[in-house]
C-alpha positions in Angstrom: 16.9 -1.0 12.9 14.3 0.9 14.9 10.6 0.5 14.7 9.5 3.4 12.5 6.6 4.3 14.8 9.0 4.9 17.9 10.7 7.7 15.9 9.5 11.4 15.6 8.5 12.1 12.1 7.6 15.6 12.4 9.8 18.2 10.8 10.0 15.8 7.5 9.6 18.3 4.5 10.7 16.2 1.5 10.9 12.5 0.1 13.4 11.0 -2.2 12.1 7.8 -3.6 13.8 4.9 -5.2 12.4 3.7 -8.7 13.2 0.1 -9.5 12.0 -2.4 -6.6 10.5 0.7 -4.7 7.9 2.2 -7.0 7.9 -0.3 -10.0 8.4 -3.7 -10.6 10.7 -3.7 -13.5 12.5 -6.9 -13.2 10.2 -8.6 -16.0 11.9 -5.4 -18.2 15.1 -6.5 -17.4 14.6 -10.1 -18.1 13.1 -9.4 -21.6 16.0 -7.0 -22.4 18.9 -9.0 -20.7 17.9 -12.1 -22.4 17.6 -10.5 -25.8 21.2 -9.0 -25.1 22.3 -12.7 -24.3 20.8 -14.1 -27.6 22.6 -11.6 -29.7 26.0 -13.1 -27.7 24.8 -16.3 -28.3 24.6 -17.2 -24.8 21.9 -19.1 -23.3 18.6 -17.2 -21.2 18.9 -16.5 -17.6 15.8 -16.9 -15.2 14.3 -13.9 -13.6 15.2 -14.5 -10.2 18.7 -14.7 -11.3 18.8 -11.5 -13.0 16.6 -10.0 -10.3 19.6 -10.5 -7.9 21.9 -8.3 -10.1 19.7 -5.3 -10.0 20.2 -2.1 -8.1 23.6 -1.1 -8.7 23.4 0.5 -12.1 23.2 -0.9 -15.7 27.1 -1.2 -16.0 27.2 -3.6 -13.1 24.0 -5.6 -14.2 25.8 -6.1 -17.5 29.1 -7.2 -15.8 27.0 -9.4 -13.5 25.0 -11.3 -16.4 28.4 -11.9 -18.5 30.0 -13.1 -15.2 27.7 -16.0 -15.3 29.6 -17.3 -18.6 32.8 -15.7 -18.7 35.9 -14.9 -16.4 37.0 -11.5 -15.6 38.7 -10.6 -18.7 36.4 -11.8 -20.9 33.6 -10.2 -19.1 35.6 -6.9 -20.2 36.2 -8.0 -23.5 32.3 -8.5 -24.3 31.2 -5.5 -22.3 30.8 -2.9 -24.7 28.8 -4.9 -27.0 26.8 -6.3 -24.6 26.0 -2.8 -23.0 25.0 -1.4 -26.3 22.8 -4.5 -27.0 21.3 -4.5 -23.7 20.7 -0.6 -24.1 18.9 -1.0 -27.5 16.8 -3.8 -26.3 15.6 -1.8 -23.0 14.7 1.3 -24.6 12.6 -0.6 -26.9 10.5 -2.6 -24.4 10.8 0.1 -21.3 7.7 -0.2 -19.1 6.2 -2.7 -21.5 6.2 -5.6 -18.7 6.6 -3.5 -15.8 3.9 -2.9 -13.1 3.1 -0.4 -10.3 3.5 -1.8 -6.6 0.5 -1.5 -4.8 0.0 1.7 -3.0 2.7 3.6 -5.1 -0.1 6.3 -6.6 -2.0 6.6 -3.4 1.2 7.0 -1.5 2.6 9.6 -3.7 -0.8 11.4 -3.8 -0.4 11.5 0.1 2.8 12.6 0.3 2.2 15.5 -2.1 -1.3 16.4 -0.3 0.7 16.7 2.9 3.1 19.3 1.3 6.2 17.2 0.9 8.4 17.8 -2.0 9.3 14.9 -4.0 12.4 13.6 -5.9 13.0 10.4 -7.6 16.6 9.2 -7.0 17.6 5.8 -9.3 20.9 4.1 -10.3 18.8 3.5 -13.6 20.2 5.7 -16.6 18.2 8.8 -16.8 17.3 7.8 -20.4 15.6 4.9 -19.0 14.2 6.4 -16.0 12.5 9.4 -17.2 10.4 7.6 -20.3 9.1 5.0 -17.5 8.0 7.4 -15.1 6.2 9.1 -18.1 4.8 5.8 -19.1 3.5 4.8 -15.7 2.1 8.3 -15.4 4.4 9.0 -12.0 6.4 11.7 -13.8 4.2 14.7 -12.5 4.8 14.0 -8.9 8.5 14.7 -8.7 10.2 17.9 -9.0 13.6 16.5 -9.4 14.7 13.1 -10.9 18.1 12.0 -11.1 19.6 8.8 -12.8 22.6 7.0 -12.2 24.5 8.9 -14.7 22.9 12.5 -13.5 25.9 13.1 -11.1 29.2 11.8 -10.9 28.4 9.4 -8.2 25.3 7.2 -7.8 23.8 5.4 -4.5 25.4 4.1 -2.3 27.3 7.3 -2.2 25.4 10.2 -0.3 26.1 12.6 -3.4 22.4 12.2 -5.2 20.8 12.5 -2.0 22.9 15.8 -0.7 22.3 17.2 -3.9 18.4 16.8 -3.6 18.6 18.5 -0.4 20.5 21.2 -1.6 18.0 21.9 -4.5 15.4 21.9 -2.1 17.0 24.2 0.4 16.5 21.6 3.2 18.8 20.1 5.8 19.3 16.4 5.5 17.3 16.0 8.5 14.3 17.4 6.9 14.4 14.6 4.4 13.6 10.8 4.2 14.7 8.5 1.5 12.4 5.8 0.7 13.6 2.7 -1.0 14.0 -1.3 -1.1 17.8 -1.9 -0.9 21.0 -1.4 1.2 22.1 1.1 -1.4 19.2 3.7 -0.3 20.0 3.0 3.3 23.5 3.4 3.1 23.4 6.6 0.8 20.8 8.0 3.6 22.9 7.2 6.5 26.0 9.1 4.9 23.9 12.0 3.8 22.4 12.3 7.3 18.7 11.8 5.9 16.2 9.3 7.6 15.6 6.3 5.6 12.6 3.8 5.2 12.6 0.5 3.5 9.8 -1.5 1.6 10.0 -5.2 2.0 9.0 -6.4 -1.5 11.7 -5.1 -3.7 15.0 -6.7 -4.9 17.9 -5.8 -2.5 20.3 -7.8 -4.6 18.5 -11.1 -3.5 19.2 -10.4 0.3 16.7 -9.9 3.3 15.9 -6.2 3.9 15.5 -6.9 7.5 19.3 -6.9 7.8 19.5 -3.7 6.4 20.4 -0.5 8.8 17.3 2.0 8.2 14.8 3.6 10.4 12.1 1.0 9.6 10.2 -1.0 7.3 6.8 0.1 5.9 4.6 -2.4 4.0 3.6 0.3 1.0 4.5 3.9 0.1 0.9 4.6 1.4 2.1 3.5 5.0 5.2 5.6 4.6 3.1 8.5 4.0 0.8 8.0 6.8 3.6 7.3 9.3 5.3 10.5 7.9 2.5 12.9 8.4 2.0 11.9 11.8 
């Protein structure tokens, strides 16, 4: 991984920003909804750290990982439909109630916008969860485009969502930077031909972000904005 200050950031015209673990600390919401679902299935609660390690590859993956704590593969699939419906019901009822913005997020988005960058939010969270959360936190107006994990045929780490944003903005991938907290963001950006910056405070499936191939780690979105504007 290169140090971000050693690269030229001239020519960047847009930023694609992840949601969970990058802009919003949503693990407490996941914790509440998952454990309410597990109570519906007569399963014991899980610690928030366990659930956080399962976050990042979409709701379906989260449910399968949560069920796999108690069940083998066949039983996971047997219980999956009921678990998913229960989780979605509980999550929608508390979406954003226990979440908080990370430091520097609003200031970073304002700085990126002030520099004339176009902004998109691309998340693996279902769009029915993502849009209300962005509205509730007041972040929705910053973004021209929001794609959830079910908005397109494939989700991160596939490059399709990032390439779709590039096409929507009529920009070459080299003019776009992806900012996220996990290997999903970095792998998608690399495959799409975009630059990528990671933040160090997110989830990344419980693994160190320092092992991810990216163009650098920035402490906050505001630091990312200052770097890109340089």
